[in-house]
DRENPA-3360 file (N, C-alpha, C; in nm, 2 decimals, always signed):
BEGIN
1 = MSAQERDR = -7.32/-0.26/+3.23/-7.24/-0.24/+3.34/-7.29/-0.25/+3.47 ~ -7.19/-0.21/+3.53/-7.24/-0.20/+3.67/-7.18/-0.05/+3.71 ~ -7.30/+0.03/+3.83/-7.31/+0.11/+3.91/-7.09/+0.18/+3.87 ~ -7.03/+0.06/+3.96/-6.86/+0.12/+3.97/-6.82/+0.13/+3.85 ~ -6.86/+0.05/+3.78/-6.78/+0.07/+3.61/-6.82/+0.21/+3.55 ~ -6.93/+0.20/+3.53/-7.04/+0.33/+3.55/-7.02/+0.48/+3.57 ~ -6.95/+0.48/+3.72/-6.88/+0.58/+3.78/-6.72/+0.61/+3.75 ~ -6.67/+0.57/+3.71/-6.54/+0.50/+3.64/-6.50/+0.57/+3.51;
9 = LDSTGASS = -6.66/+0.63/+3.50/-6.63/+0.69/+3.31/-6.70/+0.79/+3.31 ~ -6.57/+0.85/+3.28/-6.61/+1.00/+3.21/-6.73/+0.99/+3.11 ~ -6.74/+1.12/+3.05/-6.90/+1.17/+3.02/-6.83/+1.08/+2.81 ~ -6.72/+1.13/+2.84/-6.66/+1.06/+2.67/-6.62/+0.91/+2.71 ~ -6.69/+0.81/+2.78/-6.71/+0.69/+2.80/-6.53/+0.65/+2.80 ~ -6.43/+0.82/+2.83/-6.27/+0.70/+2.90/-6.26/+0.75/+3.11 ~ -6.21/+0.62/+3.13/-6.20/+0.54/+3.27/-6.07/+0.68/+3.31 ~ -6.10/+0.73/+3.41/-6.01/+0.83/+3.48/-5.82/+0.79/+3.48;
17 = AARNHEEP = -5.82/+0.64/+3.41/-5.67/+0.61/+3.43/-5.67/+0.65/+3.28 ~ -5.77/+0.63/+3.21/-5.69/+0.69/+3.04/-5.70/+0.80/+3.06 ~ -5.74/+0.91/+3.16/-5.80/+1.07/+3.13/-5.69/+1.13/+3.17 ~ -5.62/+1.05/+3.29/-5.52/+1.07/+3.36/-5.37/+1.03/+3.25 ~ -5.37/+1.02/+3.16/-5.28/+0.89/+3.09/-5.21/+1.04/+2.98 ~ -5.09/+1.04/+3.06/-5.01/+1.13/+2.87/-5.00/+1.15/+2.75 ~ -5.13/+1.22/+2.65/-5.09/+1.08/+2.56/-4.96/+1.19/+2.50 ~ -4.86/+1.11/+2.44/-4.71/+1.14/+2.32/-4.74/+1.30/+2.28;
25 = ARLTQTQR = -4.85/+1.30/+2.22/-4.91/+1.36/+2.12/-4.86/+1.57/+2.18 ~ -4.84/+1.58/+2.35/-4.95/+1.60/+2.40/-4.75/+1.71/+2.45 ~ -4.73/+1.59/+2.47/-4.57/+1.61/+2.55/-4.49/+1.75/+2.53 ~ -4.40/+1.78/+2.50/-4.32/+1.96/+2.48/-4.18/+1.88/+2.45 ~ -4.13/+1.96/+2.33/-4.02/+1.90/+2.22/-3.95/+1.82/+2.33 ~ -3.89/+1.88/+2.42/-3.78/+1.83/+2.48/-3.80/+1.71/+2.58 ~ -3.95/+1.70/+2.63/-4.04/+1.61/+2.68/-3.96/+1.49/+2.59 ~ -3.96/+1.45/+2.41/-3.96/+1.40/+2.39/-3.88/+1.38/+2.32;
33 = LDAGQRAH = -3.73/+1.47/+2.31/-3.59/+1.46/+2.33/-3.53/+1.36/+2.43 ~ -3.57/+1.44/+2.58/-3.56/+1.32/+2.66/-3.58/+1.19/+2.69 ~ -3.71/+1.10/+2.66/-3.76/+1.00/+2.65/-3.73/+0.94/+2.53 ~ -3.64/+0.99/+2.50/-3.57/+0.93/+2.36/-3.45/+0.86/+2.37 ~ -3.36/+1.02/+2.45/-3.28/+0.95/+2.48/-3.25/+0.82/+2.63 ~ -3.38/+0.81/+2.68/-3.35/+0.77/+2.86/-3.23/+0.63/+2.79 ~ -3.29/+0.59/+2.69/-3.23/+0.39/+2.75/-3.06/+0.45/+2.65 ~ -3.04/+0.56/+2.66/-2.88/+0.57/+2.60/-2.75/+0.58/+2.72;
41 = TPLRPIWL = -2.82/+0.49/+2.79/-2.72/+0.48/+2.90/-2.59/+0.39/+2.89 ~ -2.52/+0.38/+3.01/-2.43/+0.28/+3.02/-2.41/+0.14/+3.04 ~ -2.44/+0.08/+2.95/-2.42/-0.06/+3.02/-2.23/-0.09/+3.11 ~ -2.30/-0.17/+3.19/-2.25/-0.15/+3.33/-2.14/-0.28/+3.36 ~ -2.07/-0.40/+3.34/-1.90/-0.25/+3.34/-1.86/-0.28/+3.17 ~ -1.95/-0.28/+3.15/-1.85/-0.31/+2.97/-1.82/-0.18/+2.88 ~ -1.93/-0.12/+2.95/-1.94/+0.05/+2.90/-1.99/+0.09/+2.78 ~ -2.07/-0.02/+2.75/-2.13/+0.01/+2.59/-2.25/+0.07/+2.61;
49 = CRACGQPW = -2.36/+0.11/+2.50/-2.44/+0.21/+2.52/-2.57/+0.11/+2.52 ~ -2.62/+0.10/+2.60/-2.76/+0.04/+2.61/-2.85/+0.02/+2.49 ~ -2.83/+0.13/+2.43/-2.92/+0.19/+2.28/-2.92/+0.08/+2.18 ~ -2.75/+0.13/+2.17/-2.69/+0.14/+1.97/-2.59/+0.05/+1.99 ~ -2.57/+0.01/+2.14/-2.39/-0.07/+2.15/-2.29/-0.03/+2.13 ~ -2.30/+0.12/+2.08/-2.13/+0.25/+2.09/-2.08/+0.22/+2.19 ~ -1.95/+0.21/+2.20/-1.91/+0.30/+2.37/-1.96/+0.39/+2.42 ~ -1.98/+0.46/+2.52/-2.08/+0.46/+2.57/-1.94/+0.58/+2.68;
57 = PCGRAKLA = -2.02/+0.70/+2.64/-2.13/+0.72/+2.59/-2.12/+0.84/+2.48 ~ -2.24/+0.79/+2.35/-2.25/+0.81/+2.25/-2.26/+0.93/+2.20 ~ -2.36/+0.91/+2.10/-2.37/+1.06/+2.03/-2.44/+1.13/+2.04 ~ -2.59/+1.04/+2.07/-2.73/+1.02/+2.19/-2.73/+1.08/+2.28 ~ -2.58/+1.04/+2.36/-2.61/+1.03/+2.56/-2.55/+1.14/+2.57 ~ -2.47/+1.19/+2.44/-2.30/+1.34/+2.44/-2.46/+1.48/+2.41 ~ -2.55/+1.39/+2.39/-2.63/+1.51/+2.38/-2.63/+1.55/+2.47 ~ -2.78/+1.52/+2.49/-2.84/+1.48/+2.66/-2.80/+1.51/+2.79;
65 = LVTEYDGN = -2.65/+1.48/+2.77/-2.58/+1.56/+2.85/-2.54/+1.68/+2.87 ~ -2.51/+1.71/+2.77/-2.47/+1.92/+2.69/-2.62/+1.92/+2.75 ~ -2.74/+1.87/+2.71/-2.89/+1.96/+2.75/-2.93/+1.97/+2.91 ~ -2.84/+1.89/+3.00/-2.89/+1.81/+3.10/-2.81/+1.94/+3.18 ~ -2.65/+1.96/+3.08/-2.59/+2.02/+3.22/-2.55/+2.17/+3.12 ~ -2.64/+2.16/+3.03/-2.62/+2.38/+2.98/-2.60/+2.45/+3.06 ~ -2.54/+2.54/+3.02/-2.50/+2.65/+3.13/-2.39/+2.62/+3.21 ~ -2.33/+2.49/+3.29/-2.31/+2.42/+3.39/-2.18/+2.35/+3.33;
73 = PVSLFLYL = -2.06/+2.39/+3.24/-1.94/+2.34/+3.17/-1.89/+2.16/+3.32 ~ -1.84/+2.29/+3.41/-1.79/+2.20/+3.56/-1.85/+2.12/+3.67 ~ -1.97/+2.13/+3.57/-1.99/+2.02/+3.69/-2.00/+1.86/+3.55 ~ -2.04/+1.87/+3.42/-2.06/+1.80/+3.34/-1.90/+1.75/+3.36 ~ -1.80/+1.86/+3.36/-1.64/+1.75/+3.31/-1.66/+1.65/+3.48 ~ -1.70/+1.77/+3.59/-1.70/+1.65/+3.72/-1.77/+1.58/+3.70 ~ -1.88/+1.51/+3.65/-2.00/+1.40/+3.67/-1.90/+1.37/+3.55 ~ -1.82/+1.33/+3.44/-1.79/+1.30/+3.31/-1.67/+1.21/+3.43;
81 = ASLLHDAI = -1.62/+1.33/+3.43/-1.49/+1.24/+3.58/-1.50/+1.14/+3.63 ~ -1.61/+1.12/+3.67/-1.63/+1.04/+3.80/-1.65/+0.94/+3.74 ~ -1.71/+0.91/+3.62/-1.82/+0.78/+3.56/-1.70/+0.70/+3.46 ~ -1.57/+0.80/+3.44/-1.43/+0.77/+3.42/-1.35/+0.72/+3.47 ~ -1.36/+0.78/+3.63/-1.28/+0.63/+3.70/-1.34/+0.51/+3.72 ~ -1.45/+0.52/+3.72/-1.58/+0.40/+3.75/-1.58/+0.33/+3.58 ~ -1.53/+0.37/+3.47/-1.50/+0.29/+3.31/-1.38/+0.25/+3.39 ~ -1.26/+0.31/+3.43/-1.12/+0.24/+3.39/-1.17/+0.09/+3.50;
89 = DDLHKLNP = -1.18/+0.18/+3.59/-1.19/+0.06/+3.70/-1.29/-0.06/+3.68 ~ -1.43/-0.04/+3.62/-1.51/-0.20/+3.58/-1.37/-0.22/+3.44 ~ -1.35/-0.18/+3.31/-1.31/-0.25/+3.23/-1.17/-0.31/+3.31 ~ -1.09/-0.27/+3.34/-0.96/-0.33/+3.39/-1.02/-0.46/+3.50 ~ -1.09/-0.46/+3.57/-1.18/-0.58/+3.58/-1.23/-0.66/+3.49 ~ -1.28/-0.66/+3.39/-1.34/-0.77/+3.31/-1.15/-0.84/+3.24 ~ -1.10/-0.71/+3.21/-0.98/-0.75/+3.12/-0.81/-0.70/+3.14 ~ -0.74/-0.70/+3.22/-0.67/-0.63/+3.25/-0.55/-0.58/+3.17;
97 = ATTGCASD = -0.55/-0.69/+3.05/-0.48/-0.71/+2.91/-0.52/-0.59/+2.79 ~ -0.69/-0.50/+2.84/-0.81/-0.53/+2.75/-0.78/-0.36/+2.76 ~ -0.79/-0.28/+2.89/-0.87/-0.21/+2.95/-0.79/-0.04/+2.88 ~ -0.77/+0.00/+2.79/-0.77/+0.09/+2.73/-0.66/+0.17/+2.74 ~ -0.62/+0.28/+2.67/-0.46/+0.36/+2.65/-0.57/+0.43/+2.74 ~ -0.49/+0.50/+2.88/-0.56/+0.58/+2.99/-0.57/+0.72/+2.87 ~ -0.51/+0.82/+2.79/-0.57/+0.89/+2.68/-0.65/+0.81/+2.58 ~ -0.69/+0.73/+2.52/-0.82/+0.74/+2.49/-0.95/+0.70/+2.55;
105 = MFDRFLGW = -0.96/+0.69/+2.66/-1.03/+0.66/+2.85/-1.09/+0.82/+2.81 ~ -0.99/+0.93/+2.78/-0.97/+1.03/+2.87/-1.07/+1.11/+2.74 ~ -1.01/+1.08/+2.67/-1.03/+1.16/+2.54/-1.23/+1.12/+2.48 ~ -1.27/+1.00/+2.47/-1.41/+0.89/+2.57/-1.50/+1.00/+2.60 ~ -1.47/+1.03/+2.72/-1.52/+1.10/+2.86/-1.49/+1.22/+2.90 ~ -1.40/+1.27/+2.83/-1.36/+1.41/+2.91/-1.34/+1.54/+2.76 ~ -1.24/+1.47/+2.65/-1.17/+1.55/+2.55/-1.34/+1.57/+2.42 ~ -1.45/+1.55/+2.47/-1.55/+1.61/+2.36/-1.60/+1.68/+2.43;
113 = PARHTRSY = -1.69/+1.73/+2.56/-1.68/+1.83/+2.65/-1.65/+1.97/+2.63 ~ -1.46/+1.91/+2.61/-1.40/+2.05/+2.57/-1.37/+2.06/+2.49 ~ -1.40/+2.02/+2.43/-1.40/+2.06/+2.24/-1.51/+2.09/+2.21 ~ -1.67/+2.07/+2.29/-1.74/+2.20/+2.26/-1.85/+2.23/+2.38 ~ -1.73/+2.26/+2.39/-1.71/+2.41/+2.57/-1.66/+2.56/+2.54 ~ -1.76/+2.58/+2.48/-1.66/+2.76/+2.45/-1.56/+2.79/+2.59 ~ -1.64/+2.77/+2.68/-1.54/+2.85/+2.79/-1.39/+2.72/+2.84 ~ -1.39/+2.60/+2.81/-1.27/+2.54/+2.79/-1.15/+2.57/+2.72;
121 = RMTEIGSP = -1.19/+2.62/+2.60/-1.13/+2.62/+2.47/-1.06/+2.69/+2.44 ~ -0.92/+2.60/+2.39/-0.77/+2.72/+2.45/-0.81/+2.88/+2.29 ~ -0.77/+2.93/+2.37/-0.75/+3.10/+2.31/-0.65/+3.11/+2.19 ~ -0.65/+3.19/+2.12/-0.53/+3.24/+2.02/-0.40/+3.38/+2.13 ~ -0.33/+3.37/+2.12/-0.22/+3.45/+2.12/-0.23/+3.55/+2.18 ~ -0.28/+3.63/+2.25/-0.29/+3.80/+2.19/-0.45/+3.76/+2.19 ~ -0.57/+3.70/+2.21/-0.66/+3.70/+2.21/-0.77/+3.73/+2.33 ~ -0.88/+3.82/+2.40/-0.89/+3.81/+2.53/-0.90/+3.68/+2.59;
129 = RPEETEA = -0.90/+3.61/+2.68/-0.92/+3.43/+2.76/-1.13/+3.50/+2.76 ~ -1.17/+3.36/+2.79/-1.32/+3.32/+2.74/-1.35/+3.43/+2.84 ~ -1.30/+3.45/+2.99/-1.40/+3.48/+3.15/-1.39/+3.63/+3.08 ~ -1.28/+3.67/+3.04/-1.30/+3.81/+3.05/-1.40/+3.89/+2.90 ~ -1.40/+3.75/+2.74/-1.54/+3.83/+2.76/-1.66/+3.78/+2.69 ~ -1.68/+3.68/+2.87/-1.86/+3.69/+2.91/-1.92/+3.78/+2.96 ~ -1.81/+3.82/+3.02/-1.87/+3.96/+3.08/-1.97/+4.02/+3.13;
% end
């Protein structure tokens, strides 16, 4: 072993590169969740999930988005609205005859967060509005 190689090893025999490499067991639960969901991104221009092949956003992508935008539903809606616009353009360019119904595309991108976001749910007649109960 050369002097340079000895200098690169620590007392346990691990190189500096190995010491700096973060072990998966040391990752927090959130970091492991993020790492597992990164692959669930849209494959453009067909707007299917890269990981599972389901129409994007798939279930795992929705979970990642809800986690990322936790407490900020307006930003989530704005982000998804911009992606809806892109998806409609991309799919129309691929095949104008099979772009799909606008209401189906709306539900796919913006319907699910509306159903799962407390502040955007419909209230019953006579019940307080969500913004009145949050204060």
